[in-house]
C-alpha positions, 0 to 999 in steps of 0.5 A, spaced: 598 734 596 595 728 592 593 727 585 587 724 581 589 723 574 582 722 570 584 722 563 591 723 560 591 724 552 598 724 549 599 725 542 606 727 539 607 730 533 614 731 530 616 736 525 623 736 523 626 742 518 632 741 514 638 746 515 636 749 508 629 751 510 628 758 508 622 760 513 618 756 518 611 756 517 606 758 523 604 753 528 597 754 531 594 751 538 587 752 541 585 751 548 580 745 550 574 749 549 576 752 542 575 759 545 583 761 545 588 760 539 595 761 540 600 762 534 607 761 534 611 763 528 618 765 526 620 772 523 624 772 516 630 774 521 629 768 525 625 772 531 620 767 535 614 770 536 607 768 539 600 771 538 594 770 542 586 771 541 580 769 545 573 768 541 576 771 535 578 778 538 586 779 539 589 779 546 596 780 544 599 782 537 605 778 535 610 779 540 617 777 541 620 772 545 627 770 547 633 773 552 639 779 551 645 776 554 651 779 558 658 779 555 656 773 551 661 772 544 655 768 541 650 774 541 643 774 544 638 769 544 633 773 540 634 771 533 637 767 527 633 761 530 630 755 526 625 750 528 628 743 529 621 740 532 615 741 535 611 737 539 603 737 541 600 734 547 593 734 551 593 733 558 587 733 563 587 731 571 584 733 577 588 734 583 586 735 590 589 741 594 592 740 601 588 747 602 584 752 598 578 755 595 576 749 592 576 741 594 579 739 587 582 743 581 582 741 574 588 742 570 586 741 563 590 744 557 593 743 550 601 744 549 605 746 544 613 745 545 617 748 540 625 746 539 629 752 536 636 752 534 640 758 532 643 757 525 650 760 526 652 757 533 647 751 534 645 753 541 638 751 543 632 754 546 625 751 547 619 754 548 613 751 552 606 753 551 600 751 555 593 753 553 588 753 558 580 755 557 582 761 561 589 763 559 596 762 557 602 760 560 609 759 557 616 758 559 623 757 556 627 751 557 634 750 556 637 743 555 644 741 557 648 742 551 655 743 549 654 750 546 650 753 552 652 751 559 653 758 563 650 765 561 648 771 564 641 775 562 642 782 561 634 782 560 628 778 557 626 780 551 619 777 552 613 782 550 606 782 551 603 787 545 597 789 547 592 791 541 589 797 544 590 802 549 587 798 555 584 800 562 589 798 567 589 797 575 597 798 576 602 799 581 609 802 580 615 798 578 619 796 584 624 791 586 623 791 593 615 792 595 608 792 592 606 797 598 603 802 593 596 804 592 593 802 585 592 807 580 586 806 574 588 809 568 589 808 560 596 805 559 598 811 555 597 815 561 601 811 566 607 816 564 603 822 566 601 819 573 607 815 575 610 821 580 603 821 583 603 814 584 609 813 587 610 813 595 617 812 595 623 815 592 624 810 585 630 813 583 634 807 583 629 803 578 630 804 571 623 804 568 623 811 565 617 812 569 613 806 565 614 800 569 609 797 573 608 790 577 605 784 576 600 781 577 597 787 572 590 787 571 587 790 564 580 791 561 579 792 554 574 797 551 570 791 548 569 787 555 575 783 555 579 782 562 586 780 561 591 779 567 599 778 566 603 775 571 608 769 572 608 762 575 613 757 579 618 763 580 624 759 582 632 761 581 630 767 577 629 774 578 621 776 579 618 780 573 616 787 572 613 790 566 616 796 562 611 799 557 612 802 550 606 807 551 606 809 543 605 802 541 602 799 548 607 794 548 609 791 555 616 788 556 618 783 561 623 787 566 627 783 570 629 785 577 637 786 577 642 783 582 647 788 586 652 788 579 646 789 575 645 783 572 638 779 571 639 772 572 645 767 572 643 760 568 646 754 568 643 749 563 639 745 563 634 750 566 627 752 565 625 759 567 618 761 570 612 761 566 609 767 563 602 768 564 596 771 561 589 770 564 583 771 559 576 772 560 570 776 558 567 775 565 571 778 571 569 773 575 573 768 571 579 772 573 578 771 580 576 764 580 582 762 575 587 756 578 592 757 572 597 760 576 597 754 581 596 749 575 603 751 572 606 749 578 609 742 580 605 737 584 607 737 592 614 735 593 611 734 601 609 727 601 606 727 608 602 733 609 598 731 615 601 736 619 599 742 615 593 745 618 590 752 616 588 756 622 585 763 624 590 766 629 590 773 633 596 777 635 600 782 639 601 786 633 596 791 632 597 795 638 605 796 636 602 798 629 598 803 632 603 805 637 600 803 644 605 798 645 613 797 643 616 791 640 622 793 644 623 792 651 627 798 653 629 805 650 636 805 652 640 804 646 646 805 649 646 800 653 644 794 648 648 790 644 646 783 642 649 777 645 653 782 650 647 785 654 645 783 661 637 785 660 636 784 667 640 790 668 637 794 663 631 799 664 625 797 661 620 802 658 614 799 661 610 799 654 613 792 651 607 788 649 610 781 649 610 780 656 608 774 659 602 777 663 599 780 657 600 774 652 597 769 657 591 774 657 590 773 650 591 766 650 585 766 655 581 770 650 583 766 644 581 759 648 575 762 650 572 764 643 575 758 639 581 762 636 586 757 634 593 761 634 596 767 637 602 770 634 607 774 639 611 780 636 617 783 639 618 777 644 626 776 642 632 781 644 634 785 639 628 790 637 632 796 640 636 798 634 633 793 629 631 798 623 635 802 618 642 801 621 644 795 616 646 791 622 649 784 619 648 780 626 641 783 628 637 777 632 638 770 634 631 768 634 632 764 640 633 769 646 627 772 649 626 778 653 626 777 660 619 779 661 617 773 656 617 766 659 617 761 654 616 755 658 610 758 662 607 761 656 608 754 652 605 750 658 599 755 659 597 755 651 598 748 651 593 747 657 588 752 654 588 749 647 592 755 643 598 754 638 603 759 639 605 762 632 613 764 632 615 771 629 622 772 625 623 779 623 630 778 619 630 786 618 632 784 611 639 781 614 638 775 610 645 772 611 644 773 619 637 769 618 640 763 614 646 763 619 641 762 625 635 758 621 637 751 623 637 753 631 631 757 630 627 752 627 630 747 632 627 752 638 620 752 635 620 744 635 622 744 642 617 749 644 611 746 640 611 752 635 608 749 628 608 756 624 612 762 623 611 769 620 617 771 617 619 779 615 624 782 611 623 790 613 628 794 610 634 794 605 637 787 603 643 785 606 648 783 603 648 790 600 645 792 593 641 786 593 633 787 592 627 783 595 625 781 588 632 779 585 634 772 584 638 771 590 632 773 595 628 769 590 632 763 592 633 765 599 625 765 600 624 758 597 630 755 602 626 758 608 620 754 606 624 748 604 628 748 611 621 749 614 618 743 611 624 739 614 621 741 621 614 741 619 613 748 620 608 752 616 610 759 613 607 766 613 612 771 609 612 778 609 615 783 605 617 777 600 617 777 593 610 776 590 606 769 590 607 765 584 603 759 585 608 755 589 604 753 595 602 747 590 609 745 590 610 747 597 603 747 601 607 749 608 607 756 604 600 758 607 600 765 606 604 771 604 603 779 605 607 782 599 603 788 598 599 794 602 596 791 607 591 793 613 597 796 617 596 802 612 589 803 614 592 807 619 593 812 614 588 810 610 588 805 604 584 808 598 576 806 599 577 801 593 583 798 595 580 791 597 576 791 590 583 791 586 588 786 591 584 780 589 585 782 581 592 783 583 597 780 588 592 774 590 592 772 583 599 768 585 596 766 592 593 767 599 595 774 602 595 775 609 592 782 609 590 781 617 583 783 617 578 784 623 579 791 625 573 793 629 575 800 633 577 805 628 579 811 632 586 810 633 587 816 638 584 811 643 590 807 643 595 812 642 594 820 644 599 821 639 596 818 633 590 822 630 589 817 624 582 813 623 582 806 620 578 808 613 573 803 613 566 800 615 565 794 619 561 791 613 568 792 609 572 788 615 567 782 615 566 782 608 574 781 607 574 775 610 571 772 604 574 776 599 581 776 601 583 769 601 588 765 606 588 759 609 592 763 615 587 768 617 588 773 622 583 777 627 587 783 627 584 787 633 585 788 640 581 783 644 578 789 648 575 791 642 572 785 640 569 785 647 566 792 646 563 789 639 561 782 640 556 782 635 561 784 629 566 779 632 561 773 632 562 773 624 570 773 625 569 767 630 565 763 626 568 764 619 572 758 617 579 758 613 578 751 610 573 751 604 570 745 599 567 750 594 567 757 592 563 761 587 565 768 585 558 772 584 560 779 582 566 782 580 569 788 577 576 791 579 576 797 582 568 797 584 566 791 588 567 783 589 562 778 592 564 771 593 560 765 596 564 759 600 562 753 602 565 750 609 569 744 608 567 741 614 559 742 614 554 744 609 554 752 611 555 757 606 558 764 607 558 770 603 563 776 603 563 783 599 567 789 599 565 795 595 569 801 592 562 805 590 555 806 594 550 800 591 545 796 592 545 789 589 541 782 589 544 776 590 541 770 588 542 764 592 541 758 587 548 755 589 545 753 595 543 745 596 536 744 593 530 742 598 535 745 604 532 750 608 538 755 611 538 761 616 541 767 613 544 772 618 546 778 615 551 784 617 551 790 612 552 797 611 547 802 613 545 806 607 548 812 611 554 809 613 561 812 610 568 809 611 570 816 614 565 819 618 560 814 619 564 807 620 560 804 625 553 804 621 551 797 620 545 792 621 544 785 623 538 781 620 536 774 620 531 771 615 530 764 612 532 762 605 532 757 600 536 756 593 530 760 590 531 766 595 534 772 593 538 777 598 537 785 597 544 787 600 547 794 601 554 797 601 557 803 601 564 806 598 569 803 602 564 798 605 561 791 605 557 786 607 557 779 610 552 773 611 552 766 614 548 761 611 547 755 616 543 749 614 537 748 619 533 742 620 
């Protein structure tokens, strides 16, 4: 990832206070455009606080900062501070992402760095504030110091003190999954709705029924949109937010380790950034690059091997029950590393067999789909889940009906890249034990990308998916993958925090409630909230593109329907951004519905510009994106309500004529009962044109705008 420095204006302001100072004065910082204002202050007892306003409207009231420590004789890092010095800085650059929604990103902020020292013991803690035009990021910085070398965090004291009872779109607090439906409610209503919102038994989580996950999207009664999250999550546990409902105060709640501790620190050390994105226009929340800008530039110098792509997979047929990941159903005769699979009776429903894989290679090649993911190719799937086995998979041994050499050569001949699958079953030590051999295997056979998975409870026992130990593991895998020139798509891992800027081989993650939950039915407005939630930190592998909704056709024992419309599935290719985008359905379903597959084939995965045209969380999102390699534009929309909308095409190049091809819900479409009701129309347009488009609850639309001579 290269960086273009346009301007760098740096002015340092030092303020040294004597040891006899009674009280530190407030320090104020403004955003470059002057709309956001940050105030830092110490209370009379030396507690550090901050407050934030936007256009003279309160975003956060004075909110506490610091840390509670475990078993530290010198006490907590929450009070008794004095200001040693402050430093202000202004920074402005434009950097070029390897991939992304836009071809360049401006990183412009004003900065305040405050060095604090506790009077009683001399321990130092710095707080760095960066104020952008679209929000605030702040982190704690601990210098190398004699008074504080090692410490264990009991809890973080950071607060986001809301001034009122805002509307929030929230997920239940959890240490292991974001696979919940979003709930829309007032902050004060969270406790009463908590039990209804839970999918899983949350007795192990100590939130007192008030914990919510980040990114947390809120809206004030006077029209401000607020989004709280974190950036650059490295060597520290992920956050949840615990709510004091009486005061509308959100407090950081860190994920504990197996011993109940919430972070082990050796100085010098910087925490992740705590972030608040702020705007009076919901579209700005989706367009914000604040989380990315708080991450360091790429550490990978040569990024030429990092290539976004569209891919298919032998996956959905296993999700729906048509096929199996496992080669056999005979568990008694299977022991990993000891079994002669040639002596084991196959079940006849194994999806990852050579003949079947080659048929998908043929289809992908014919239709210009670059990649093919095959799950269930390797031994060990018979008893992989729920048995807390340490040694589960070895990630290099194929089943007897999966011929690696034949498949590799055939795919290469057809111009298709094979995508590796590493399901760890959350036996993390086992994966790290085999990681080098697994990546060497990928290099040998030409696999350039891997989908990792972390289904189930973590081994070592007691650790959590979002704890410090696992946060370090996920990044370790990404770093090791980079050494082998391998791109990563991680499933069931921690939420994204913009680390793809620093490690652009981290192309995508799941880490939320994805398409597979449509087999039971995600809420109709689910896709109108996810971009305000999970996607604030980076791309999501949602796996769109289902065009056959009656799952009993695949499996007579599966009576479910995918509750969505064709328009919704197509529109989500634009609204659910990722540079690693899937065409998730079976090839025979695409053959049945080629008029919808036409859009899936055509829509790019690399963009030079993006314009969020409409947005309201829980209601609708419409985005237009310009192809990175042509003058063509694409529009996608998803909706949680029935509506008609006017889309102005003033973002198109003046003087250029375009042909618009439109896929949209018919007015009588319904996401449960009339899912295939869609129309396809074509018309000529310019940048002065307006499109009248229709979408229903759980629906959407998609448009291709091709420049014509």
